[in-house]
Every structure is written in structure tokens, then in C-alpha cells.
C-alpha positions as MATLAB code, in Angstrom:
seq = 'XXXXXXXXXXXXXXXXXXXXXXXXXXXXXXXXXXXXXXXXXXXXXXXXXXXXXXXXXXXXXXXXXXXXXXXXXXXXXXXXXXXXXXXXXXXXXXXXXXXXXXXXXXXXXXXXXXXXXXXXXXXXXXXXXXXXXXXXXXXXXXXXXXXXXXXXXXXXXXXXXXXXXXXXXXXXXXXXXXXXXXXXXXXXXXXXXXXXXXXXXXXXXXXXXXXXXXXXXXXXXXXXXXXXXXXXXXXXXXXXXXXXXXXXXXXXXXXXXXXXXXXXXXXXXXXXXXXXXXXXXXXXXXXXXXXXXXXXXXXXXXXXXXXXXXXXXXXXXXXXXXXXXXXXXXXXXXXXXXXXXXXXXXXX';
ca = [
      39.168  119.294  104.890;
      38.821  119.381  101.110;
      39.569  123.121  101.058;
      42.607  122.475  103.270;
      43.961  119.862  100.882;
      43.300  122.008   97.827;
      44.971  125.006   99.440;
      47.968  122.899  100.435;
      48.318  121.683   96.850;
      48.082  125.214   95.502;
      50.599  126.509   97.988;
      53.047  123.659   97.381;
      52.842  124.207   93.631;
      53.443  127.924   93.984;
      56.299  127.637   96.464;
      58.061  125.093   94.292;
      57.610  127.269   91.204;
      58.798  130.426   92.932;
      61.813  128.733   94.469;
      62.782  127.260   91.144;
      62.356  130.613   89.417;
      64.334  132.420   92.084;
      67.234  130.037   91.775;
      67.142  130.024   88.018;
      65.826  127.182   85.880;
      69.033  127.020   83.867;
      70.498  124.510   86.307;
      73.223  122.609   84.499;
      74.363  120.266   87.269;
      73.464  116.623   87.794;
      70.054  116.444   89.570;
      71.097  113.192   91.276;
      74.554  114.159   92.510;
      73.947  117.853   93.099;
      70.380  117.806   94.405;
      71.099  120.453   97.039;
      71.500  123.079   94.298;
      68.765  121.793   91.980;
      65.953  124.419   91.924;
      63.500  121.919   90.458;
      63.919  119.450   93.327;
      61.495  120.540   96.093;
      63.236  118.381   98.722;
      66.735  119.509   97.757;
      67.974  115.953   98.281;
      67.534  112.459   96.839;
      65.770  110.250   99.409;
      67.999  107.555  100.874;
      67.021  104.063   99.749;
      68.123  102.307  102.988;
      66.448  104.838  105.304;
      63.259  104.818  103.251;
      63.177  101.028  103.285;
      63.640  100.875  107.056;
      60.816  103.369  107.600;
      58.464  101.597  105.177;
      59.122   98.174  106.707;
      58.592   99.448  110.257;
      55.284  101.118  109.450;
      54.100   98.074  107.478;
      54.879   95.790  110.418;
      53.061   98.088  112.834;
      50.057   98.449  110.516;
      49.724   94.702  109.891;
      50.162   93.824  113.556;
      47.590   96.352  114.677;
      45.185   95.177  111.974;
      45.460   91.682  113.469;
      44.925   93.080  116.975;
      41.891   95.013  115.764;
      40.208   91.857  114.476;
      41.292   89.634  117.365;
      40.753   91.927  120.355;
      38.420   94.625  119.045;
      38.843   98.333  119.694;
      37.345   99.790  116.552;
      37.941  103.275  117.972;
      41.597  102.678  117.022;
      40.722  102.121  113.358;
      41.693  105.697  112.506;
      45.235  105.042  113.716;
      45.520  101.852  111.655;
      44.286  103.630  108.528;
      46.781  106.407  109.184;
      49.606  103.860  109.297;
      48.715  102.543  105.857;
      48.543  106.122  104.552;
      51.998  106.695  106.008;
      53.265  103.603  104.172;
      51.890  104.960  100.896;
      53.538  108.329  101.491;
      56.913  106.839  102.366;
      56.756  104.471   99.391;
      56.391  107.490   97.109;
      59.918  108.458   98.122;
      61.134  105.554   95.961;
      59.378  107.103   92.959;
      60.814  110.499   93.825;
      64.316  109.002   93.770;
      63.799  108.187   90.099;
      62.111  111.465   89.228;
      63.218  114.247   91.617;
      61.551  116.912   89.485;
      58.037  115.442   89.786;
      55.848  117.918   91.625;
      52.921  115.449   91.592;
      54.922  112.832   93.504;
      56.161  115.454   95.937;
      52.647  116.744   96.640;
      51.182  113.247   97.093;
      54.039  112.326   99.440;
      53.611  115.522  101.465;
      49.837  115.163  101.816;
      50.245  111.582  103.093;
      53.239  112.062  105.382;
      52.710  115.616  106.621;
      48.911  115.986  106.678;
      46.803  112.821  106.558;
      48.727  110.216  108.574;
      49.709  112.454  111.529;
      46.157  113.782  111.772;
      44.872  110.219  112.032;
      47.358  109.444  114.807;
      46.391  112.573  116.742;
      42.664  111.825  116.388;
      43.096  108.318  117.817;
      45.074  109.706  120.732;
      42.309  112.199  121.489;
      39.767  109.362  121.595;
      41.772  107.191  123.967;
      42.096  109.344  127.102;
      38.383  109.701  127.818;
      37.803  105.993  127.276;
      40.661  105.091  129.583;
      39.317  107.298  132.369;
      35.827  105.842  132.029;
      37.189  102.293  131.937;
      38.919  102.629  135.307;
      35.826  104.360  136.734;
      37.733  107.521  137.578;
      36.492  110.027  135.041;
      36.214  112.649  137.807;
      40.041  112.752  137.795;
      39.831  114.458  134.410;
      39.540  118.224  134.243;
      37.058  117.743  131.379;
      34.329  115.086  131.274;
      35.289  112.098  129.078;
      32.448  112.581  126.609;
      33.598  116.131  125.897;
      37.338  115.567  125.516;
      37.149  114.075  122.023;
      34.592  116.658  120.855;
      36.580  119.632  122.115;
      39.903  118.570  120.662;
      38.461  117.395  117.348;
      36.845  120.821  116.974;
      40.208  122.337  117.832;
      41.853  120.257  115.112;
      39.257  121.304  112.547;
      39.747  124.941  113.501;
      43.520  124.776  113.089;
      43.061  123.008  109.748;
      40.819  125.856  108.583;
      43.411  128.423  109.666;
      46.098  126.595  107.721;
      43.719  126.367  104.761;
      43.084  130.099  104.938;
      46.825  130.741  104.936;
      47.370  128.437  101.987;
      44.474  130.010  100.102;
      45.775  133.523  100.805;
      49.221  132.594   99.533;
      47.832  130.953   96.413;
      45.587  133.959   95.729;
      48.443  136.391   96.261;
      50.678  134.425   93.925;
      48.112  134.486   91.137;
      47.865  138.257   91.499;
      51.590  138.809   91.721;
      51.460  139.609   95.448;
      53.511  138.407   98.396;
      52.931  134.970   99.896;
      54.489  135.940  103.225;
      51.206  136.962  104.958;
      49.539  133.702  103.928;
      52.535  131.683  105.038;
      52.392  133.377  108.430;
      48.709  132.493  108.770;
      49.551  128.855  108.036;
      52.275  128.975  110.667;
      49.741  130.274  113.211;
      47.536  127.281  112.409;
      50.413  124.867  112.980;
      51.338  126.550  116.258;
      47.740  126.417  117.513;
      47.592  122.734  116.640;
      50.708  122.151  118.713;
      49.280  124.161  121.609;
      46.078  122.124  121.448;
      47.963  118.876  121.774;
      50.114  120.228  124.602;
      46.922  121.111  126.494;
      45.616  117.601  125.865;
      48.866  116.150  127.225;
      48.492  118.351  130.308;
      45.022  116.856  130.893;
      46.548  113.393  130.636;
      49.262  114.227  133.188;
      46.748  115.713  135.617;
      44.600  112.587  135.289;
      47.538  110.296  136.044;
      48.685  112.349  139.039;
      45.204  112.583  140.530;
      44.552  108.859  140.231;
      47.962  108.048  141.726;
      47.588  110.420  144.663;
      43.832  110.195  145.276;
      42.767  106.711  144.229;
      45.351  104.163  145.298;
      42.688  101.461  145.061;
      42.268  102.126  141.337;
      45.948  102.776  140.726;
      46.828   99.259  141.929;
      43.631   97.405  140.993;
      45.412   95.292  138.314;
      48.786   94.890  140.014;
      48.365   91.108  140.386;
      47.344   90.528  136.769;
      50.649   91.166  134.972;
      51.723   94.249  133.045;
      49.864   93.257  129.867;
      46.590   93.291  131.796;
      47.345   96.326  133.942;
      45.543   99.499  132.861;
      48.606  101.506  133.866;
      50.540   99.904  131.010;
      48.050  101.354  128.535;
      48.154  104.700  130.363;
      51.947  104.868  130.130;
      51.764  103.874  126.446;
      49.438  106.821  125.907;
      52.036  109.064  127.546;
      54.755  107.769  125.230;
      52.459  108.395  122.274;
      51.843  111.977  123.401;
      55.566  112.611  123.747;
      56.279  111.296  120.252;
      53.571  113.456  118.692;
      54.760  116.561  120.548;
      58.348  116.035  119.357;
      57.136  115.686  115.802;
      54.825  118.716  116.078;
      57.589  120.931  117.463;
      59.841  119.860  114.600;
      57.203  120.680  111.993;
      56.494  124.053  113.612;
      60.153  125.055  113.587;
      60.559  123.692  110.061;
      57.682  125.786  108.758;
      58.923  128.871  110.582;
      62.185  128.593  108.624;
      60.266  128.906  105.384;
      60.525  126.940  102.170;
      64.032  125.637  101.554;
      65.108  125.956  105.187;
      67.804  123.789  106.740;
      65.380  121.409  108.468;
      63.201  120.780  105.425;
      66.186  120.161  103.133;
      68.111  117.814  105.431;
      66.822  114.240  105.234;
      68.229  113.059  108.560;
      65.978  115.512  110.423;
      62.921  114.069  108.718;
      63.653  110.554  109.938;
      64.973  111.509  113.383;
      62.354  114.110  114.327;
      59.324  113.114  112.259;
      59.208  109.468  111.190;
      60.909  108.012  114.287;
      58.752  109.804  116.898;
      55.613  108.802  114.987;
      56.568  105.132  114.666;
      57.195  105.050  118.413;
      53.951  106.925  119.125;
      51.835  104.339  117.291;
      54.019  101.242  117.642;
      53.872  101.332  121.436;
      50.237  100.176  121.270;
      51.293   96.810  119.876;
      52.476   95.883  123.376;
      49.247   97.009  125.029;
      46.494   97.043  122.423;
      43.673   99.246  123.780;
      41.025   96.770  122.599;
      42.280   94.287  125.204;
      41.331   96.742  127.934;
      38.560   99.009  126.717;
      35.507   97.611  124.886;
      34.353   99.396  121.749;
      30.858   99.889  123.164;
      31.980  101.634  126.345;
      29.635  104.526  127.180;
      31.648  107.647  127.958;
      28.739  109.247  129.784;
      28.517  108.849  133.548;
      25.606  106.523  134.477;
      22.504  108.529  135.396;
      21.600  106.312  138.371;
      24.809  106.975  140.265;
      24.224  108.516  143.685;
      27.945  109.091  144.068;
      31.058  108.491  142.034;
      31.065  104.748  142.713;
      29.177  102.229  140.606;
      25.849  101.206  142.110;
      24.767   97.707  143.071;
      24.884   95.373  140.108;
      27.222   97.655  138.169;
      27.019   97.988  134.416;
      27.892   95.442  131.794;
      29.697   96.409  128.599;
      30.629   94.255  125.674;
      33.766   94.443  123.601;
      34.008   93.953  119.870;
      34.027   90.171  120.246;
      30.922   90.025  122.410;
      32.682   89.250  125.680;
      31.145   90.778  128.765;
      33.045   93.191  130.961;
      31.915   93.893  134.531;
      32.456   97.631  134.851;
      31.926   97.840  138.626;
      34.593   99.709  140.528;
      36.781   97.851  142.980;
      35.889  100.192  145.821;
      32.641  101.635  147.150;
      34.439  104.736  148.428;
      33.351  107.944  146.744;
      36.193  108.676  144.329;
      35.428  112.383  144.228;
      35.762  112.555  147.998;
      39.085  110.743  147.860;
      40.388  113.103  145.223;
      39.303  116.141  147.165;
      41.198  114.858  150.179;
      44.325  114.094  148.149;
];
């Protein structure tokens, strides 16, 4: 991760320098009224004060609310998402500083690392953690194409791999620049890393959809087990929230992939409205949806993702298993039906 960050910084510095040199540093216009033609402004625009304020306020509200939920209801596995929200607030707040100093490469780099790299990665990591826990909570982990305990491991490794690819691309570009070479090959490697990251999340979303379909068609008893408890206590509410979160992240990832494919100074990266409509807005929806159905209300932090060893079939044995959430409350994890869930799914 450190090499990825360092490579990103090197690449950002070089791209900004090259773009400025290519356009000519003898810019004589007003950097505040003619930002689109200012070679020393890496964004090519002055961030909007109203739009920045709206984004900052929304992320602060989400972060504070989820912090309260974390302490009240537990769910420490969502801590990464909460931390990511505060990082996003820091990154967006830096846009105020950039308004006053649009030539500051340090502010631009810090903003980019927070908004483009750190915060979204935290949101994606939390999403990866949630699916396996949800499947184990409803006692239907066999509806997943991959065992719950392996889902997080596989996709975290995938994330690390794509980070390393992007780091290699950034390092290649930085090395080429120092030797007077072309940065195009390195930029293409970075683009491959971004594309693979998007593909990884699309595959994860496919696993989520398969899980939902298989539970709905093969385990009606589990699909409707909370129907009399209200939507805030129904596991399906959390499952649908996860789907909304996946959609928001995919929209944002597609935007970033297309943006990077355009290259530095492309139309998407230099138009502020695209940033808010296709990056900030999808992300605020992807994380804000969990305020309505905080996962800690459903899934205890100490939930074991491994299938119990004493199970003769897919149903919980006599006596069940008892889990405790972050507040010490007991949760009876017995299934609502003694029917073999694997048999039901096979007959679906």
C-alpha cells in the first residue's frame, strides 16, 4: 500500500508538471476566472463552494450517525466504512483550500489520495465483509457460490493485487519520466489495474445476486422469516441495502475507469459536475443507505463465518449456537426450519 501511495504521488507530480509544461507556463490569464486554460491548475476548474459544502455536510452527517450506531448497536466490522467516511470528509474539505490556492500540487495530491484512493477502498472493503456475514446470519451460506469465510479473503487479495498493478504502472511512469521516456506504457498498466478492480467488484455483485435469487427461490422459509417483525428488523432490508451499495460503487468505478482511460486533462476529469454526479453522489448513497438498516442491529460482531463442525446437514442442530453482539446481547442462531437447506436449493 505504501508503494502504491508513493507511486501515485510521483505520477501525479509528473503528470501535472508535464501538462503544465506542454501548455506553457507563461499563462497570463486570471487563474480564478480562466481556470480551464490554466496549465498550473491540475483540476482545470475552481471547486464550487456550494457543491463542496453540500458534499462535506452529507458525509459528515453520515459519518457521525454511523459512529453513533457503531457504539449503540455494535458491528465493529463496519468500522472501516466509518473511517473511510471521515477520510472522505478530509479530502472534500481540502477543496476549500484548493479554491484559495489552485496551483498547490500538495493540496491536490492530498485531496486525490483521500477522495480517489483511501475512502473508496475503505467502502469497498466493508462491502466485501458484509455479504459472507449476512449469509451466515440467515443460516443459508450454502446459497453462496463461495463459502462465507473465503469471500472476504478472496476479494481482499484481489484488491491488493489490483493496487499492486496500479502501483507498478505509477512507478513505471515515474521512472520513465525521470529518464525522459514515455509515461504512456505506465499509464496503461495503471488503467489495467483499475479495470481489474472494477471486474472484481462486478464478480462480487454477481455472487450477491445469485445468493439473493437462490434464497428467494429455494428457501422461502428463510426469505420470509422476519416478515412479521417490520422492515427495520427484516434481514431482507439489509440485503437490499447491500445491493444499493454495490450499485453505487459500480457506478463510481465505471466513471473512474472511463475517466482514467481519457488520460490526464480529459473531459470527465476537468468537469466538476461529473465528479459530484458520478463519484461523490453514488458513494454517499452507497454508504448512507446503512443508516436505515445498520448491520450491527442484525449481525453480531462475533459471528463465526465457518460452518459449525457438528452439523449433520445444513440445518442447525439441537440447541443451536449462541452468538453475542458487541453489546453482549445473546442471539439464538438456530434456523427457523429443520429442512435441509441444501436439499431445498437443489430442488429449486
